[in-house]
Wavefront OBJ file of the C-alpha trace (Angstrom):
o trace
v 175.180 25.996 16.090
v 173.894 24.609 13.341
v 172.085 21.315 13.615
v 169.214 21.919 15.797
v 168.188 20.925 18.156
v 164.554 18.456 17.825
v 161.777 18.936 20.743
v 158.582 18.228 21.152
v 154.651 20.160 22.651
v 154.406 18.772 25.949
v 150.835 18.113 26.821
v 150.963 20.608 30.229
v 154.500 22.289 31.092
v 156.279 19.653 34.171
v 157.461 20.460 36.896
v 160.194 22.880 36.186
v 157.998 24.697 34.142
v 158.823 23.588 31.107
v 156.234 23.731 27.923
v 158.810 21.358 25.490
v 160.902 18.042 25.697
v 163.983 17.612 24.168
v 164.284 14.364 21.925
v 166.741 14.932 20.521
v 170.272 17.215 20.819
v 170.631 17.427 24.510
v 174.102 17.444 24.663
v 173.947 20.578 22.023
v 171.699 22.340 24.140
v 173.993 21.551 27.556
v 176.998 22.588 25.705
v 174.746 25.754 24.252
v 174.217 26.862 27.987
v 176.975 26.445 28.976
v 178.856 28.491 26.236
v 176.165 30.776 27.186
v 174.052 31.531 23.688
v 171.634 33.257 23.190
v 169.993 31.477 20.713
v 170.050 28.116 18.747
v 168.054 26.284 15.731
v 165.247 24.287 17.071
v 162.888 21.976 14.990
v 159.529 21.759 17.029
v 158.206 17.863 15.986
v 154.403 15.967 16.777
v 156.143 13.356 18.684
v 154.081 10.154 20.861
v 156.040 8.692 23.604
v 156.789 5.072 20.893
v 158.346 7.251 18.231
v 160.088 8.960 20.863
v 162.513 6.101 22.223
v 162.069 5.143 18.322
v 164.178 7.791 17.953
v 166.501 7.282 20.777
v 167.132 4.338 20.145
v 167.526 4.509 16.147
v 169.860 6.935 16.957
v 171.914 5.249 18.830
v 172.438 2.542 16.559
v 173.744 5.096 13.971
v 176.068 6.013 15.942
v 179.784 4.515 16.467
v 178.964 1.777 18.436
v 180.912 -1.904 17.241
v 178.867 -4.386 15.428
v 177.776 -6.544 18.865
v 176.740 -3.359 19.555
v 174.879 -2.604 17.474
v 173.550 -6.061 17.018
v 171.933 -5.516 20.750
v 170.410 -2.138 20.102
v 168.736 -3.843 16.712
v 167.835 -6.510 18.570
v 165.968 -4.392 21.217
v 164.153 -2.276 18.706
v 162.594 -5.356 17.372
v 161.522 -6.641 20.474
v 159.417 -2.676 21.141
v 158.399 -2.383 17.284
v 157.889 -5.981 16.388
v 155.645 -5.057 14.094
v 157.838 -2.265 12.007
v 161.535 -3.943 12.810
v 159.958 -7.475 13.055
v 162.582 -9.013 10.006
v 166.123 -8.356 9.159
v 164.561 -6.407 5.617
v 162.287 -4.103 7.480
v 165.082 -3.581 10.030
v 167.621 -2.615 6.189
v 164.965 -0.662 4.677
v 164.220 1.037 7.514
v 167.592 2.245 8.691
v 168.520 2.951 5.404
v 171.420 0.410 4.732
v 171.594 -3.276 3.434
v 170.301 -6.534 4.579
v 173.795 -8.039 4.710
v 175.034 -5.683 7.030
v 171.716 -6.377 9.433
v 172.547 -9.895 9.420
v 176.665 -8.764 10.434
v 175.687 -7.318 13.432
v 172.692 -9.759 14.370
v 175.477 -12.781 13.897
v 177.897 -10.790 15.758
v 175.543 -9.516 18.827
v 173.916 -13.672 18.300
v 177.526 -15.999 17.544
v 180.080 -14.378 18.933
v 181.479 -15.020 22.110
v 181.272 -12.500 24.733
v 185.401 -11.530 24.828
v 185.152 -10.968 21.421
v 182.110 -9.272 21.055
v 184.675 -6.745 23.368
v 187.482 -6.755 20.694
v 185.429 -5.079 18.117
v 186.815 -1.640 16.595
v 183.845 0.497 16.132
v 182.688 2.412 13.656
v 183.978 5.488 12.793
v 185.172 7.390 9.585
v 188.375 6.551 10.016
v 189.495 2.967 8.090
v 192.073 2.866 10.083
v 191.527 0.084 13.373
v 192.292 0.953 16.745
v 195.196 -1.073 18.365
v 194.352 -4.302 20.523
v 190.879 -4.405 18.091
v 189.879 -6.366 14.684
v 187.161 -5.544 12.690
v 183.632 -5.826 11.900
v 184.325 -8.216 8.740
v 186.513 -10.412 10.289
v 184.422 -10.669 13.639
v 181.215 -11.234 11.058
v 183.968 -14.552 9.973
v 184.722 -15.777 13.522
v 181.258 -15.597 14.181
v 180.751 -18.079 11.886
v 182.903 -20.470 14.061
v 180.949 -22.608 16.981
v 183.723 -23.513 19.612
v 183.994 -20.120 21.269
v 186.732 -21.221 23.322
v 188.548 -21.389 19.538
v 187.042 -17.618 19.093
v 188.649 -15.946 22.064
v 191.564 -17.457 20.692
v 191.641 -16.531 17.085
v 190.671 -13.009 17.826
v 193.004 -13.045 20.423
v 196.502 -14.259 17.867
v 195.006 -11.514 15.430
v 195.600 -8.760 17.733
v 198.688 -9.845 19.505
v 200.535 -10.492 15.999
v 199.176 -7.874 14.633
v 197.008 -10.185 11.445
v 194.731 -7.287 9.793
v 192.502 -7.166 7.025
v 192.661 -9.489 4.616
v 195.106 -11.975 5.781
v 193.232 -11.979 8.884
v 189.773 -13.618 7.277
v 192.443 -15.503 5.686
v 193.757 -16.850 9.065
v 189.941 -17.182 10.194
v 188.970 -18.883 7.014
v 191.381 -21.760 7.181
v 190.544 -21.933 11.475
v 187.695 -22.563 10.902
v 187.846 -25.267 7.630
v 190.927 -26.679 9.516
v 189.207 -27.249 12.876
v 191.625 -29.406 14.329
v 194.941 -27.560 13.120
v 196.415 -25.689 16.022
v 196.872 -21.850 16.005
v 200.106 -21.056 16.071
v 200.494 -23.649 12.636
v 198.498 -21.605 10.711
v 199.561 -18.332 11.960
v 202.934 -18.967 11.106
v 201.309 -19.995 7.307
v 199.729 -17.251 6.796
v 202.540 -14.858 7.918
v 204.622 -16.871 5.862
v 202.087 -16.125 2.372
v 201.658 -13.621 -0.065
v 202.040 -9.709 1.121
v 198.703 -9.358 -1.026
v 196.562 -11.986 -2.476
v 193.101 -9.838 -3.907
v 190.215 -11.719 -2.465
v 186.367 -12.658 -3.036
v 183.993 -13.489 -0.933
v 181.597 -16.695 -1.012
v 179.743 -18.727 1.212
v 179.831 -22.250 1.363
v 177.021 -22.603 -0.830
v 178.459 -20.483 -3.276
v 181.781 -21.769 -3.707
v 179.767 -25.585 -3.909
v 178.291 -24.798 -7.215
v 182.016 -23.305 -8.298
v 183.736 -26.252 -7.524
v 180.841 -27.705 -9.568
v 180.907 -25.454 -12.349
v 177.837 -23.682 -12.193
v 178.951 -20.265 -10.853
v 181.683 -18.353 -13.016
v 180.927 -14.658 -11.783
v 180.602 -12.918 -9.222
v 179.086 -9.431 -8.994
v 180.329 -6.305 -7.111
v 179.336 -3.770 -5.394
v 182.997 -1.761 -5.543
v 186.122 -3.315 -7.806
v 188.608 -4.516 -5.682
v 191.960 -3.881 -5.071
v 194.661 -5.673 -7.535
v 191.231 -8.121 -8.501
v 191.906 -7.641 -12.427
v 192.337 -9.825 -15.491
v 194.525 -13.071 -14.723
v 195.474 -12.538 -12.160
v 195.052 -15.152 -9.079
v 191.648 -14.922 -6.442
v 191.811 -16.410 -2.572
v 187.908 -17.363 -1.885
v 188.269 -16.470 1.481
v 185.759 -19.933 2.859
v 188.550 -21.771 1.253
v 192.556 -22.031 0.514
v 192.163 -23.139 -3.391
v 192.836 -19.708 -4.890
v 190.613 -18.771 -8.886
v 191.982 -17.526 -11.391
v 190.250 -14.277 -12.701
v 189.178 -14.132 -16.851
v 188.274 -10.610 -17.077
v 186.571 -7.263 -14.717
v 183.761 -5.886 -16.113
v 180.916 -2.765 -15.037
v 177.448 -3.171 -16.364
v 174.654 -1.552 -15.058
v 172.063 -3.869 -12.572
v 169.256 -3.314 -15.816
v 170.730 -4.340 -17.984
v 171.298 -8.276 -16.574
v 169.477 -10.956 -18.661
v 169.327 -14.417 -17.707
v 172.220 -15.401 -19.194
v 174.231 -12.934 -16.404
v 172.247 -15.193 -13.823
v 172.966 -18.672 -14.780
v 177.023 -17.488 -14.455
v 176.013 -16.321 -11.001
v 174.195 -19.916 -10.357
v 170.620 -18.994 -10.129
v 167.883 -20.861 -12.997
v 166.395 -17.689 -13.529
v 166.931 -13.223 -13.291
v 164.005 -13.137 -11.332
v 165.771 -15.248 -8.744
v 168.810 -13.677 -9.118
v 166.551 -10.300 -8.078
v 165.489 -11.679 -5.328
v 168.440 -13.300 -3.810
v 170.624 -9.178 -4.094
v 167.137 -7.387 -3.110
v 167.999 -9.914 0.408
v 171.461 -8.910 0.491
v 171.147 -5.416 -0.593
v 168.032 -4.336 0.347
v 166.897 -2.531 -3.042
v 167.452 -3.964 -6.868
v 168.188 -0.110 -8.329
v 168.136 -0.652 -12.193
v 170.846 2.332 -12.648
v 173.391 1.219 -10.527
v 176.534 -0.485 -12.237
v 177.929 -3.365 -10.368
v 181.553 -4.986 -11.249
v 181.398 -8.677 -11.887
v 184.427 -10.645 -11.511
v 184.929 -13.792 -14.435
v 186.894 -16.440 -13.109
v 187.540 -19.779 -13.519
v 189.335 -22.450 -11.364
v 192.987 -22.854 -11.251
l 1 2 3 4 5 6 7 8 9 10 11 12 13 14 15 16 17 18 19 20 21 22 23 24 25 26 27 28 29 30 31 32 33 34 35 36 37 38 39 40 41 42 43 44 45 46 47 48 49 50 51 52 53 54 55 56 57 58 59 60 61 62 63 64 65 66 67 68 69 70 71 72 73 74 75 76 77 78 79 80 81 82 83 84 85 86 87 88 89 90 91 92 93 94 95 96 97 98 99 100 101 102 103 104 105 106 107 108 109 110 111 112 113 114 115 116 117 118 119 120 121 122 123 124 125 126 127 128 129 130 131 132 133 134 135 136 137 138 139 140 141 142 143 144 145 146 147 148 149 150 151 152 153 154 155 156 157 158 159 160 161 162 163 164 165 166 167 168 169 170 171 172 173 174 175 176 177 178 179 180 181 182 183 184 185 186 187 188 189 190 191 192 193 194 195 196 197 198 199 200 201 202 203 204 205 206 207 208 209 210 211 212 213 214 215 216 217 218 219 220 221 222 223 224 225 226 227 228 229 230 231 232 233 234 235 236 237 238 239 240 241 242 243 244 245 246 247 248 249 250 251 252 253 254 255 256 257 258 259 260 261 262 263 264 265 266 267 268 269 270 271 272 273 274 275 276 277 278 279 280 281 282 283 284 285 286 287 288 289 290 291 292 293 294 295 296
């Protein structure tokens, strides 16, 4: 056993005479006892009751739960420790993730129909989505639709028709922006679409800037498959394609005001503030991809 068990000393022995309490690794300890291991690695830490409770809740969030389950755990953590987890930015910083990810988890909890929450696939190291489930990013897009009945209809259509990945999210976007269109007709349209159209995630506000000619680039932390110069890309918020003019790589530390303006901001400081809100931190030596595009 390489992973140590975490214990804390007790002020006085418990009813069984134990002088230490296991607060992480109880199952590993039981397995060690069952297999009759003579020794196991142990870390002894002084922990208060609140620290043990917090540790357990954070560990639960980091396990292979689905987005809605993580959202519920985050809200419980926030209620129990409001001074440390009062905002999504504080949650992201403490858990070592982005604000956008925290927002996705909480939105899945607050804005998704309970039946759809049960259909979200749990987090796994593999990218394969189990049959009968939808991925977290698709669930996040469904959560943007106010009509809970339509949410359920969309989710079940995705599963029943085997719509996956970017096509599933394009389907959800169409259902969102065409609330009066029957789901069956939207399914037929997405199934008849080309096998692969690269997509670009834009918020409604960002797309309005694109339409007004005030936003001509999009910063991406990783390069999307199929997004290259002179290719067509499909914004998830709208069914009008954009044409990619160039894709290039640059460190955040080399961004200037003109780069911020191409992103739709007036100054570099505004771009930094938006980036930190979404990703938790602005690191000068982080390299990102810039997709430059124009309306077709």
